[in-house]
C-alpha positions as CSV (number, residue, x, y, z in Angstrom):
1,M,92.9,199.8,5.5
2,V,94.8,196.6,5.9
3,A,93.5,193.3,4.6
4,G,94.9,190.0,5.7
5,A,94.3,186.4,6.5
6,V,95.4,184.5,9.6
7,Q,95.4,180.7,10.4
8,S,93.5,179.8,13.4
9,P,94.4,176.8,15.6
10,G,91.8,174.7,13.9
11,N,93.5,175.1,10.5
12,S,90.6,177.3,9.3
13,V,91.6,180.8,7.9
14,A,90.0,183.9,9.2
15,H,90.0,186.8,6.8
16,C,89.7,190.3,8.0
17,T,90.0,193.9,7.0
18,L,91.3,196.4,9.5
19,N,90.8,200.1,9.4
20,A,93.4,202.6,10.7
21,M,91.8,202.3,14.2
22,G,92.5,198.7,14.5
23,K,88.8,197.7,14.4
24,S,87.9,194.8,12.2
25,R,85.0,194.9,9.8
26,R,84.6,191.2,9.3
27,G,85.8,188.3,11.5
28,A,86.9,188.3,15.2
29,I,90.3,189.9,14.9
30,S,91.6,193.2,16.4
31,S,94.9,195.1,16.2
32,V,96.9,196.2,19.3
33,P,97.6,199.9,18.4
34,S,101.0,200.1,20.3
35,T,102.6,197.0,18.7
36,G,100.6,196.7,15.5
37,K,100.3,193.0,15.9
38,I,97.0,191.2,15.1
39,Y,95.5,189.1,17.9
40,P,92.2,187.2,17.9
41,Q,89.6,188.2,20.5
42,S,88.8,184.6,21.2
43,G,91.9,184.0,23.4
44,W,94.4,182.1,21.4
45,S,97.3,180.7,23.4
46,D,100.8,182.1,23.3
47,A,101.8,178.8,21.5
48,S,99.3,179.4,18.7
49,R,100.6,183.0,18.4
50,R,104.2,181.8,18.0
51,K,103.0,179.3,15.5
52,M,101.3,182.0,13.5
53,K,104.3,184.2,13.7
54,K,106.6,181.4,12.5
55,E,104.2,180.7,9.6
56,S,104.1,184.3,8.7
57,M,108.0,184.4,8.6
58,K,108.0,181.4,6.3
59,C,105.6,183.3,3.9
60,S,107.8,186.3,4.1
61,V,110.9,184.3,3.2
62,V,109.1,182.5,0.3
63,A,107.7,185.9,-0.9
64,L,111.4,187.3,-0.8
65,A,112.8,184.3,-2.7
66,L,110.1,184.7,-5.4
67,L,111.0,188.4,-5.8
68,V,114.6,187.7,-6.1
69,L,113.9,184.9,-8.7
70,A,111.6,187.2,-10.7
71,G,114.2,189.9,-10.7
72,S,116.8,187.4,-12.0
73,L,114.6,186.3,-14.8
74,F,114.2,189.8,-16.1
75,A,117.8,190.9,-15.5
76,R,119.9,191.8,-18.5
77,P,122.5,189.2,-19.4
78,V,126.2,190.2,-19.1
79,L,127.4,191.4,-22.4
80,A,130.3,189.3,-23.7
81,G,131.7,188.3,-27.0
82,E,132.3,190.2,-30.2
83,L,129.9,191.4,-32.8
84,Y,130.8,191.7,-36.4
85,V,128.8,194.0,-38.7
86,I,128.8,192.6,-42.2
87,A,127.4,193.8,-45.5
88,H,126.9,192.5,-49.0
89,R,129.8,192.9,-51.2
90,A,128.2,195.6,-53.3
91,S,127.6,197.9,-50.2
92,Q,130.0,200.6,-49.4
93,L,129.7,201.6,-45.8
94,S,131.9,202.5,-43.0
95,G,131.7,201.9,-39.3
96,V,130.3,205.3,-38.5
97,D,127.3,204.6,-40.7
98,V,126.1,201.5,-38.9
99,R,124.1,203.3,-36.1
100,D,122.5,205.6,-38.6
101,V,121.4,202.7,-40.9
102,Y,119.7,200.9,-38.0
103,I,117.8,203.9,-36.7
104,G,116.6,204.6,-40.2
105,D,118.6,207.9,-40.7
106,K,120.8,206.5,-43.6
107,Q,118.9,204.6,-46.3
108,M,121.2,204.8,-49.2
109,A,124.8,204.1,-50.0
110,G,125.5,205.8,-53.2
111,A,122.7,204.5,-55.5
112,L,122.2,201.3,-53.5
113,K,119.3,201.0,-51.1
114,L,120.4,199.7,-47.7
115,V,118.6,196.9,-46.2
116,P,119.5,196.4,-42.4
117,V,118.7,193.1,-40.9
118,D,118.3,192.2,-37.1
119,N,119.7,189.0,-35.7
120,A,117.3,187.7,-32.9
121,A,120.1,185.8,-31.1
122,L,122.3,189.0,-30.8
123,Q,119.8,191.8,-31.0
124,R,119.9,193.0,-27.3
125,E,123.7,193.0,-27.3
126,F,123.8,194.9,-30.6
127,L,121.2,197.5,-29.4
128,D,123.3,198.1,-26.2
129,K,126.8,198.3,-27.9
130,V,126.1,199.9,-31.2
131,V,122.7,201.6,-31.2
132,R,122.7,202.5,-27.6
133,M,119.0,201.7,-27.1
134,N,117.0,199.1,-25.3
135,P,114.7,196.9,-27.3
136,T,111.5,198.8,-26.3
137,K,112.8,202.2,-27.4
138,Y,114.1,200.6,-30.6
139,A,110.7,199.1,-31.5
140,T,109.0,202.4,-30.6
141,L,111.5,204.3,-32.9
142,W,110.6,202.0,-35.8
143,T,106.9,202.3,-35.2
144,K,107.2,206.1,-35.4
145,K,109.3,205.9,-38.5
146,G,106.7,203.6,-40.1
147,F,103.8,206.1,-39.5
148,R,105.8,209.3,-40.1
149,D,108.2,208.3,-42.9
150,G,106.7,205.1,-44.3
151,L,109.7,203.1,-43.4
152,N,109.8,199.4,-42.3
153,A,111.6,198.1,-39.4
154,P,114.6,195.8,-40.2
155,P,113.4,192.1,-40.8
156,L,114.2,189.9,-37.8
157,K,116.2,186.7,-38.7
158,S,116.6,183.8,-36.1
159,G,120.3,183.4,-36.1
160,D,123.7,183.8,-37.8
161,A,123.2,181.2,-40.5
162,E,119.9,182.9,-41.7
163,V,121.4,186.3,-41.5
164,I,124.5,185.4,-43.4
165,A,122.5,183.7,-46.2
166,F,120.3,186.9,-46.5
167,V,123.3,189.2,-46.6
168,R,125.1,187.1,-49.3
169,A,121.8,187.0,-51.4
170,T,120.8,190.7,-51.0
171,P,122.6,193.7,-52.5
172,G,122.5,196.5,-49.8
173,A,122.0,194.2,-47.0
174,I,123.8,194.9,-43.6
175,A,123.6,192.7,-40.5
176,Y,125.5,191.6,-37.4
177,V,126.8,188.1,-36.5
178,S,128.8,186.5,-33.8
179,A,131.6,185.1,-36.0
180,L,133.0,186.5,-39.2
181,P,131.9,184.5,-42.2
182,S,133.5,184.4,-45.7
183,G,131.8,185.9,-48.8
184,V,130.8,189.3,-47.1
185,D,132.4,192.5,-46.3
186,L,133.3,193.4,-42.7
187,I,132.1,196.8,-41.8
188,Q,133.0,197.0,-38.2
189,K,134.0,194.7,-35.3
190,Y,132.5,195.6,-31.8
């Protein structure tokens, strides 16, 4: 079945539904099987048909433009810039531990409980570069860990300033920022 609407010369819209044989169920429109074009049975002029075709092309161009725009809105940004993984001065971690901490596989560093923190401004870039997961898979992983192991997902802070303040104040905290601050340990630069 094909459903559609065509504009008649009098600016009224005729809706129709065509079956595979080209017969309309509603309205006075039929299909020419050899060309697949829809023509009214009431005898529209060639000028009206050209106008309809032109309007149809405009709709197609607008639809294509909207699809391109929608695609660009959901496109992933180009990853650029450096990430610094930082930790509280009491934490003893190495760069190879970072991924394990953020996926919940490493929870302790010696006798110190680790507290990973996500930075909302850099989370997508961090997940791509370091954890090698997309945000949906990361969220799913933490949901499963919450039910299965009773673990909580890392808290999400809004930006570098909030993350840095949390890391300085919380023993065992580990986070990522866009610029290296003072008063914390650098674990790894990406």
